[in-house]
TORZA-636662 format. One record per residue: residue number from 0; x, y, z of N, C-alpha, C, O in turn. Coordinates in Angstrom, 3 decimals, padded with zeros to 6 digits. Each point is the difference from the previous one (the first is absolute). Layout:
% TORZA-636662
+-----+----------+----------+----------+----------+----------+----------+----------+----------+----------+----------+----------+----------+
:   i :     n_px :     n_py :     n_pz :    ca_px :    ca_py :    ca_pz :     c_px :     c_py :     c_pz :     o_px :     o_py :     o_pz :
+-----+----------+----------+----------+----------+----------+----------+----------+----------+----------+----------+----------+----------+
: NUM :        X :        Y :        Z :        X :        Y :        Z :        X :        Y :        Z :        X :        Y :        Z :
...
+-----+----------+----------+----------+----------+----------+----------+----------+----------+----------+----------+----------+----------+
This chain:
% TORZA-636662
+-----+----------+----------+----------+----------+----------+----------+----------+----------+----------+----------+----------+----------+
:   i :     n_px :     n_py :     n_pz :    ca_px :    ca_py :    ca_pz :     c_px :     c_py :     c_pz :     o_px :     o_py :     o_pz :
+-----+----------+----------+----------+----------+----------+----------+----------+----------+----------+----------+----------+----------+
:   0 :  014.007 : -002.115 : -012.567 : -001.008 :  000.398 : -000.973 : -001.384 : -000.340 :  000.518 : -000.171 : -000.876 :  000.848 :
:   1 : -000.804 :  001.584 : -001.374 : -001.389 : -000.287 :  000.343 : -000.720 : -000.391 : -001.286 :  000.193 :  000.617 : -001.047 :
:   2 : -001.009 : -001.632 :  001.141 : -000.771 : -000.495 : -001.143 : -001.459 :  000.366 :  000.229 : -000.573 : -000.315 :  001.043 :
:   3 : -000.030 :  000.991 : -002.040 : -001.367 :  000.494 :  000.137 : -000.936 : -000.767 : -000.926 :  000.330 : -000.257 : -001.158 :
:   4 : -001.489 : -000.101 :  001.674 : -001.003 : -000.697 : -000.799 : -001.343 :  000.693 :  000.203 : -000.509 :  000.079 :  001.118 :
:   5 : -000.061 :  000.426 : -002.225 : -001.316 :  000.646 :  000.067 : -001.091 : -001.030 : -000.276 :  000.213 : -001.012 : -000.668 :
:   6 : -001.369 :  001.309 :  001.201 : -001.192 : -000.784 : -000.297 : -001.219 :  000.874 :  000.247 :  000.095 :  001.090 :  000.563 :
:   7 : -001.239 : -001.595 : -001.000 : -001.241 :  000.708 :  000.286 : -000.605 :  000.734 : -001.172 : -001.096 :  000.548 :  000.119 :
:   8 :  001.778 : -000.523 : -001.247 : -000.577 :  000.660 : -001.160 : -001.164 : -000.795 : -000.564 : -000.270 : -001.121 :  000.431 :
:   9 : -000.408 :  001.709 : -001.391 : -001.113 : -000.692 : -000.628 : -000.863 :  000.947 : -000.779 :  000.377 :  001.140 : -000.270 :
:  10 : -001.552 : -001.632 : -000.091 : -000.979 :  000.767 : -000.776 : -001.106 :  000.449 :  000.946 : -000.560 : -000.811 :  000.738 :
:  11 :  000.252 :  002.089 : -000.761 : -001.038 :  000.540 :  000.876 : -000.766 :  001.069 : -000.765 :  000.537 :  000.653 : -000.895 :
:  12 : -001.784 : -000.491 :  001.261 : -000.807 :  001.054 : -000.618 :  000.336 :  001.354 :  000.605 :  000.460 :  000.092 :  001.138 :
:  13 : -000.694 :  000.942 : -001.908 :  000.206 :  001.358 :  000.511 : -000.785 :  000.191 :  001.292 : -001.152 : -000.420 :  000.115 :
:  14 :  001.797 :  001.059 :  000.850 : -000.603 :  000.192 :  001.304 :  000.343 : -001.085 :  001.002 : -000.264 :  000.140 :  001.194 :
:  15 :  000.849 : -001.218 : -001.678 :  000.353 : -001.103 :  000.868 :  001.324 :  000.208 :  000.712 :  000.621 :  001.059 : -000.088 :
:  16 : -000.207 : -002.106 :  000.799 :  001.219 :  000.070 :  000.803 :  000.873 : -001.224 : -000.220 : -000.484 : -001.083 : -000.329 :
:  17 :  001.759 :  001.278 :  000.517 :  000.974 : -001.081 :  000.016 :  001.042 :  000.330 :  001.056 :  000.243 :  001.167 :  000.307 :
:  18 :  000.370 : -002.211 :  000.245 :  001.124 :  000.203 :  000.903 :  001.203 : -000.747 : -000.557 : -000.010 : -001.225 : -000.120 :
:  19 :  001.028 :  001.970 : -000.212 :  001.242 : -000.602 : -000.472 :  000.906 : -000.288 :  001.191 :  000.061 :  000.767 :  000.960 :
:  20 :  000.630 : -001.874 : -001.049 :  000.956 : -000.376 :  001.036 :  001.406 : -000.015 : -000.579 :  000.203 : -000.339 : -001.166 :
:  21 :  000.748 :  000.706 :  001.983 :  001.411 : -000.074 : -000.371 :  000.709 : -000.720 :  001.137 :  000.284 :  000.586 :  001.045 :
:  22 : -000.005 : -001.854 : -001.263 :  000.634 : -000.824 :  001.023 :  001.500 : -000.036 : -000.236 :  000.461 : -000.125 : -001.134 :
:  23 :  000.276 :  000.235 :  002.197 :  001.456 :  000.027 : -000.095 :  000.606 : -001.240 :  000.623 : -000.506 : -000.528 :  000.990 :
:  24 :  001.588 :  000.074 : -001.578 :  000.778 : -001.085 :  000.591 :  001.468 :  000.380 : -000.068 :  000.427 :  000.749 : -000.879 :
:  25 :  000.318 : -001.269 :  001.805 :  001.424 :  000.275 :  000.000 :  000.420 :  001.078 :  000.967 :  001.089 : -000.057 :  000.570 :
:  26 : -001.935 :  001.025 : -000.386 :  000.304 :  001.098 :  000.917 : -001.304 :  000.479 :  000.634 : -001.089 : -000.299 : -000.488 :
:  27 :  001.218 :  001.039 :  001.572 : -001.167 :  000.572 :  000.653 : -000.440 :  001.243 : -000.749 :  000.756 :  000.965 : -000.121 :
:  28 : -001.989 : -000.993 : -000.383 : -000.460 :  001.076 : -000.863 : -000.085 :  001.331 :  000.728 :  000.098 :  001.050 : -000.634 :
:  29 : -000.274 : -001.067 :  001.920 : -000.104 :  001.250 :  000.754 :  001.332 :  000.751 :  000.047 :  000.055 :  001.137 :  000.470 :
:  30 :  001.006 : -001.762 : -000.949 :  001.290 :  000.684 : -000.093 :  000.183 :  000.725 : -001.331 :  001.050 :  000.589 : -000.257 :
:  31 : -002.076 : -000.637 : -000.579 :  000.085 :  000.545 : -001.347 : -001.091 :  001.036 : -000.229 : -001.145 : -000.193 :  000.408 :
:  32 :  001.502 :  001.280 : -001.055 : -001.012 :  000.887 : -000.540 : -000.606 : -000.678 : -001.214 :  000.685 : -000.731 : -000.714 :
:  33 : -001.930 :  000.963 :  000.485 : -000.696 : -000.750 : -001.037 : -000.902 :  000.899 : -000.838 : -000.551 :  000.988 :  000.485 :
:  34 :  000.419 : -001.357 : -001.742 : -000.884 :  000.736 : -000.888 : -000.859 : -000.934 : -000.823 :  000.335 : -001.166 : -000.205 :
:  35 : -001.445 :  001.700 : -000.261 : -000.862 : -000.688 : -000.972 : -000.001 :  000.849 : -001.275 : -000.140 :  001.223 :  000.048 :
:  36 :  000.295 : -001.890 : -001.166 : -000.008 :  000.658 : -001.290 : -000.930 : -000.784 : -000.923 : -000.351 : -001.146 :  000.279 :
:  37 : -000.037 :  001.775 : -001.369 : -000.822 : -000.706 : -000.983 :  000.424 :  000.407 : -001.398 :  000.551 :  001.078 : -000.224 :
:  38 : -000.825 : -001.975 : -000.700 :  000.338 :  000.257 : -001.393 : -001.105 : -000.524 : -000.896 : -000.287 : -001.197 : -000.034 :
:  39 : -000.320 :  002.113 : -000.684 : -001.029 : -000.360 : -000.972 :  000.657 : -000.197 : -001.363 :  001.091 :  000.522 : -000.233 :
:  40 : -001.730 : -001.261 : -000.670 :  000.593 : -000.243 : -001.323 :  000.328 :  001.304 : -000.711 : -000.834 :  000.902 : -000.088 :
:  41 :  002.058 : -000.816 : -000.417 :  000.402 :  001.176 : -000.743 :  000.345 :  001.209 :  000.837 :  000.291 :  001.069 : -000.537 :
:  42 : -000.320 : -001.227 :  001.846 :  000.289 :  001.124 :  000.883 :  001.197 : -000.306 :  000.885 :  000.386 : -001.156 :  000.173 :
:  43 :  000.187 :  002.203 :  000.378 :  001.121 : -000.177 :  000.911 : -000.494 : -000.462 :  001.378 : -001.157 :  000.196 :  000.371 :
:  44 :  002.060 : -000.800 :  000.351 : -000.327 : -000.416 :  001.363 : -000.197 :  001.253 :  000.852 :  000.815 :  000.921 : -000.028 :
:  45 : -001.911 : -000.905 :  000.783 : -000.313 :  001.188 :  000.775 : -000.172 : -000.321 :  001.475 : -000.389 : -001.102 :  000.389 :
:  46 :  000.691 :  002.101 :  000.405 : -000.121 : -000.107 :  001.443 : -001.460 : -000.095 :  000.414 : -000.860 :  000.702 : -000.533 :
:  47 :  000.593 : -001.585 :  001.498 : -001.344 : -000.141 :  000.552 : -000.008 :  000.382 :  001.480 : -000.783 :  000.849 :  000.426 :
:  48 :  001.657 : -001.481 :  000.349 :  000.011 :  000.224 :  001.444 :  001.339 : -000.449 :  000.556 :  000.701 : -000.804 : -000.614 :
:  49 : -000.354 :  001.327 :  001.774 :  001.253 : -000.398 :  000.630 : -000.116 :  000.147 :  001.509 : -000.803 :  000.780 :  000.512 :
:  50 :  001.621 : -001.547 :  000.179 :  000.044 :  000.057 :  001.460 :  001.462 :  000.010 :  000.425 :  000.845 : -000.649 : -000.616 :
:  51 : -000.567 :  001.389 :  001.668 :  001.369 :  000.095 :  000.496 :  000.406 : -001.282 :  000.717 : -000.833 : -000.852 :  000.308 :
:  52 :  002.110 :  000.740 : -000.055 :  000.516 : -001.183 :  000.696 : -000.655 : -000.159 :  001.367 : -000.309 : -001.114 :  000.421 :
:  53 :  000.103 :  002.211 :  000.255 : -000.617 : -000.058 :  001.325 : -001.487 : -000.306 : -000.072 : -000.612 : -000.406 :  000.989 :
:  54 :  000.035 :  000.605 : -002.173 : -001.442 : -000.171 : -000.146 : -000.793 :  001.211 :  000.444 : -001.225 :  000.023 : -000.123 :
:  55 :  001.912 :  000.981 :  000.638 : -000.701 :  001.158 :  000.528 : -000.353 :  001.053 : -001.022 : -000.800 :  000.894 :  000.275 :
:  56 :  001.390 : -000.990 : -001.454 : -000.270 :  000.983 : -001.048 : -000.475 : -000.711 : -001.259 :  000.539 : -001.036 : -000.388 :
:  57 : -001.550 :  001.609 : -000.236 : -000.515 : -000.551 : -001.248 : -000.215 :  001.134 : -000.991 : -000.099 :  001.166 :  000.382 :
:  58 :  000.028 : -001.519 : -001.641 : -000.295 :  000.957 : -001.049 : -000.778 : -000.723 : -001.083 :  000.199 : -001.192 : -000.236 :
:  59 : -001.077 :  001.915 : -000.413 : -000.849 : -000.581 : -001.032 : -000.031 :  000.931 : -001.209 :  000.062 :  001.222 :  000.134 :
:  60 : -000.160 : -001.822 : -001.304 : -000.227 :  000.794 : -001.197 : -001.353 :  000.688 :  000.117 : -000.929 : -000.533 :  000.606 :
:  61 :  000.829 :  001.719 : -001.191 : -001.254 :  000.746 :  000.074 : -001.165 : -000.817 : -000.559 : -001.130 :  000.109 :  000.475 :
:  62 :  001.415 : -000.913 : -001.473 : -001.058 : -000.758 : -000.666 : -000.610 : -001.087 :  000.877 : -001.088 : -000.496 : -000.292 :
:  63 :  001.781 :  000.121 :  001.366 : -000.510 : -001.082 :  000.849 : -000.273 :  000.447 :  001.434 : -000.499 : -000.786 :  000.805 :
:  64 :  000.817 :  002.022 : -000.479 : -000.219 :  000.481 :  001.367 : -001.461 : -000.125 :  000.383 : -000.902 :  000.341 : -000.766 :
:  65 :  000.698 : -000.839 :  001.971 : -001.351 : -000.195 :  000.496 : -000.624 : -001.315 : -000.431 : -001.060 : -000.377 :  000.501 :
:  66 :  001.705 : -000.324 : -001.424 : -000.537 : -001.289 : -000.474 :  000.927 : -001.162 :  000.348 : -000.473 : -001.105 :  000.264 :
:  67 :  001.782 :  001.338 : -000.260 :  000.980 : -001.062 :  000.259 :  000.646 :  000.236 :  001.361 :  000.182 :  001.139 :  000.429 :
:  68 :  000.160 : -002.239 :  000.241 :  000.629 :  000.089 :  001.315 :  001.045 : -001.100 :  000.156 : -000.251 : -001.163 : -000.315 :
:  69 :  001.414 :  001.548 :  000.800 :  001.059 : -000.967 :  000.311 : -000.156 : -000.455 :  001.449 : -000.284 :  000.804 :  000.888 :
:  70 :  000.472 : -002.093 : -000.666 :  000.027 : -000.520 :  001.366 :  001.049 : -001.099 :  000.084 :  000.534 : -000.451 : -001.013 :
:  71 : -000.250 :  000.031 :  002.240 :  001.062 : -000.979 :  000.210 : -000.440 : -001.054 :  000.999 : -000.798 :  000.263 :  000.899 :
:  72 :  001.333 : -001.454 : -001.075 : -000.129 : -001.066 :  000.993 :  001.411 : -000.525 :  000.226 :  000.477 : -000.861 : -000.740 :
:  73 :  000.180 :  001.381 :  001.758 :  001.398 : -000.360 :  000.218 :  000.149 : -001.478 :  000.353 :  001.017 : -000.614 : -000.324 :
:  74 : -002.010 :  000.047 :  000.978 :  000.070 : -001.422 :  000.349 :  000.051 : -000.875 : -001.250 :  000.603 : -001.072 :  000.009 :
:  75 : -001.243 :  001.539 : -001.084 : -000.007 : -000.743 : -001.259 :  001.052 :  000.522 : -000.976 :  000.143 : -000.509 : -001.112 :
:  76 :  000.596 :  001.541 :  001.551 :  001.018 :  000.597 : -000.863 : -000.610 :  000.412 : -001.348 :  000.564 : -000.253 : -001.064 :
:  77 : -001.710 :  000.881 :  001.147 : -000.790 :  000.327 : -001.195 : -000.524 :  001.420 :  000.120 : -000.390 :  000.455 :  001.075 :
:  78 :  000.394 :  000.239 : -002.225 : -000.672 :  001.296 : -000.067 : -001.111 : -000.099 : -001.031 :  000.060 : -000.793 : -000.940 :
:  79 : -001.068 :  001.616 :  001.145 : -001.203 : -000.080 : -000.810 : -000.307 :  001.351 : -000.641 :  000.376 :  001.055 :  000.509 :
:  80 : -001.065 : -001.124 : -001.627 : -000.560 :  001.192 : -000.622 : -001.494 : -000.251 : -000.153 : -000.426 : -000.752 : -000.876 :
:  81 : -000.354 :  001.380 :  001.725 : -001.454 : -000.102 : -000.089 : -000.487 :  001.010 : -001.021 :  000.270 :  001.194 :  000.120 :
:  82 : -000.986 : -001.673 : -001.121 : -000.471 :  000.863 : -001.086 : -001.518 : -000.022 : -000.022 : -000.611 : -001.034 : -000.272 :
:  83 :  000.015 :  002.162 :  000.555 : -001.450 :  000.138 :  000.012 : -000.452 :  000.939 : -001.116 :  000.800 :  000.743 : -000.567 :
:  84 : -002.078 : -000.790 :  000.267 : -000.594 :  000.873 : -001.018 :  000.815 : -000.037 : -001.286 :  000.325 :  001.041 : -000.572 :
:  85 : -000.008 : -002.219 :  000.135 :  000.864 : -000.151 : -001.170 : -000.660 :  000.549 : -001.261 : -001.218 : -000.054 : -000.172 :
:  86 :  002.067 :  000.581 : -000.694 : -000.431 :  000.598 : -001.261 :  000.680 : -000.721 : -001.156 :  001.065 : -000.591 :  000.179 :
:  87 : -001.668 :  000.635 : -001.356 :  000.655 : -000.642 : -001.154 :  001.423 :  000.505 : -000.222 :  000.862 : -000.757 : -000.445 :
:  88 : -000.613 :  002.006 :  000.745 :  001.359 :  000.543 : -000.198 :  001.015 : -000.529 :  001.015 :  001.191 :  000.293 : -000.107 :
:  89 : -001.646 : -001.058 :  001.075 :  000.925 : -000.666 :  000.925 :  000.539 : -001.306 : -000.585 :  000.874 : -000.630 :  000.595 :
:  90 : -001.380 :  000.228 : -001.738 :  000.454 : -001.231 : -000.632 :  001.477 :  000.079 : -000.347 :  000.436 :  000.925 : -000.685 :
:  91 :  000.332 : -001.896 :  001.161 :  001.453 : -000.005 : -000.204 :  000.581 : -001.245 :  000.662 : -000.685 : -000.726 :  000.720 :
:  92 :  001.950 :  000.507 : -000.982 :  000.762 : -000.954 :  000.802 :  000.573 :  000.769 :  001.184 :  000.636 :  001.041 : -000.165 :
:  93 : -000.871 : -001.566 :  001.349 :  000.445 :  000.652 :  001.220 :  001.231 : -000.715 :  000.559 :  000.055 : -001.228 :  000.065 :
:  94 :  000.917 :  002.027 :  000.330 :  001.258 : -000.526 :  000.524 :  000.251 :  000.566 :  001.400 : -000.259 :  001.175 :  000.262 :
:  95 :  000.761 : -002.019 :  000.620 :  000.530 :  000.525 :  001.239 :  001.525 :  000.023 : -000.119 :  000.595 : -000.798 : -000.724 :
:  96 :  000.010 :  001.717 :  001.440 :  001.443 :  000.174 : -000.054 :  000.511 :  000.367 :  001.384 : -000.726 :  000.566 :  000.817 :
:  97 :  001.972 : -000.894 : -000.571 :  000.596 :  000.287 :  001.307 :  001.436 :  000.469 : -000.180 :  000.676 : -000.363 : -000.962 :
:  98 : -000.234 :  001.167 :  001.899 :  001.394 :  000.419 :  000.014 :  000.567 : -000.167 :  001.398 : -000.635 :  000.318 :  001.005 :
:  99 :  001.855 : -000.830 : -000.986 :  000.714 : -000.166 :  001.264 :  001.035 :  001.084 :  000.210 :  000.767 : -000.041 :  000.962 :
: 100 : -000.744 :  001.029 : -001.877 :  000.940 :  001.113 :  000.161 : -000.326 :  000.720 :  001.304 : -001.167 :  000.291 :  000.266 :
: 101 :  002.175 :  000.000 :  000.547 : -000.279 :  000.535 :  001.349 : -000.366 :  001.474 :  000.018 :  000.682 :  000.818 :  000.619 :
: 102 : -001.796 : -000.483 : -001.326 : -000.540 :  001.339 :  000.151 : -000.554 :  000.136 :  001.417 : -000.013 : -000.969 :  000.758 :
: 103 : -000.434 :  002.142 : -000.408 : -000.602 :  000.164 :  001.319 : -001.230 : -000.885 :  000.120 : -000.582 : -000.410 : -001.004 :
: 104 :  000.204 :  000.128 :  002.201 : -001.131 : -000.894 :  000.231 : -001.305 :  000.589 : -000.527 : -000.984 : -000.723 : -000.160 :
: 105 :  000.964 :  002.031 : -000.112 : -001.223 :  000.643 : -000.480 :  000.051 :  000.301 : -001.495 : -000.935 :  000.589 : -000.542 :
: 106 :  002.021 : -000.987 : -000.133 :  000.153 :  000.287 : -001.425 : -001.025 : -000.785 : -000.810 : -000.303 : -001.154 :  000.300 :
: 107 : -000.229 :  001.814 : -001.345 : -000.938 : -000.645 : -000.919 :  000.501 :  000.206 : -001.417 :  000.376 :  001.114 : -000.365 :
: 108 : -000.363 : -002.151 : -000.427 :  000.442 :  000.090 : -001.383 : -001.168 : -000.043 : -000.967 : -000.818 : -000.918 :  000.061 :
: 109 :  000.726 :  001.883 : -000.943 : -001.076 :  000.039 : -000.991 :  000.497 : -000.309 : -001.407 : -000.793 : -000.076 : -000.938 :
: 110 :  002.094 : -000.102 :  000.790 :  000.553 : -000.349 : -001.302 :  000.348 : -001.477 : -000.017 :  000.557 : -000.518 :  000.969 :
: 111 : -000.883 : -000.173 : -002.074 :  000.394 : -001.416 : -000.075 :  001.515 : -000.176 :  000.070 :  000.478 : -001.075 :  000.364 :
: 112 :  000.281 :  002.111 : -000.706 :  001.457 : -000.091 :  000.053 :  000.523 : -000.120 :  001.424 :  001.163 : -000.350 :  000.206 :
: 113 : -002.007 :  000.636 :  000.775 :  000.414 : -000.062 :  001.404 : -000.001 : -001.413 :  000.558 :  000.477 : -000.233 :  001.111 :
: 114 : -001.012 : -000.713 : -001.877 : -000.204 : -001.347 :  000.529 :  000.818 : -001.031 : -000.755 :  000.076 :  000.026 : -001.229 :
: 115 :  000.537 : -000.935 :  001.979 :  000.819 : -001.021 : -000.656 : -000.629 : -001.388 :  000.020 :  000.466 : -000.904 : -000.693 :
: 116 : -001.505 :  000.735 :  001.472 : -000.668 : -001.309 :  000.047 : -001.428 :  000.155 : -000.520 : -000.722 :  000.918 :  000.392 :
: 117 :  000.331 : -001.824 : -001.273 : -001.311 :  000.073 : -000.633 : -000.671 : -001.359 :  000.009 :  000.652 : -001.033 : -000.149 :
: 118 : -001.962 :  001.050 :  000.326 : -000.779 : -001.204 : -000.192 : -000.267 : -000.231 : -001.473 :  000.410 :  000.791 : -000.850 :
: 119 : -001.103 : -001.882 :  000.555 : -000.243 : -000.395 : -001.386 : -001.179 :  000.721 : -000.617 : -000.177 : -000.032 : -001.218 :
: 120 : -000.631 :  000.679 :  002.037 : -001.162 :  000.712 : -000.499 : -001.262 : -000.836 :  000.055 :  000.047 : -001.226 : -000.096 :
: 121 : -001.172 :  001.898 :  000.253 : -001.299 : -000.659 : -000.014 : -000.973 :  000.864 : -000.786 : -000.047 :  001.218 :  000.175 :
: 122 : -000.731 : -001.860 : -001.045 : -000.894 :  000.724 : -000.898 : -001.282 :  000.401 :  000.731 : -000.637 : -000.814 :  000.667 :
: 123 :  000.282 :  002.084 : -000.810 : -001.282 :  000.504 :  000.486 : -000.769 :  000.525 : -001.202 :  000.488 :  000.863 : -000.730 :
: 124 : -001.682 : -001.383 :  000.530 : -000.845 :  000.432 : -001.104 : -001.336 :  000.455 :  000.561 : -000.680 : -000.752 :  000.698 :
: 125 :  000.309 :  001.985 : -001.005 : -001.257 :  000.565 :  000.477 : -000.899 :  000.222 : -001.203 :  000.331 :  000.770 : -000.902 :
: 126 : -001.454 : -001.441 :  000.894 : -000.936 :  000.124 : -001.120 : -001.023 :  001.095 :  000.294 : -000.365 :  000.251 :  001.149 :
: 127 : -000.076 :  000.382 : -002.213 : -000.980 :  001.104 :  000.164 : -001.425 : -000.513 : -000.050 : -000.942 :  000.782 :  000.120 :
+-----+----------+----------+----------+----------+----------+----------+----------+----------+----------+----------+----------+----------+
């Protein structure tokens, strides 16, 4: 099993930036496809971004394209979500997720149902 821990959330003004971290223990994160999701109060959990197991393929929700970027530090067994030009509508609890299901190395999952490992979530609040 892999254990995921998010960090980096907080309160930021609109237009600001945050970098979320998803640190893994127990397994090498580069062996897992990974996704970022968010959930605002009263809303369903929604896809934000994802990266393939190989790291060579990424996908982003239309609402965050051009503003959010996934990156990795394999030495730290950590993946990051860099969030720039934040908007009040980005306010949510953000979750990282991973799957060890042996899809192709380029597979990307955009549904939360595709992932069996989840972090505890980190709150991001963007003030206007």
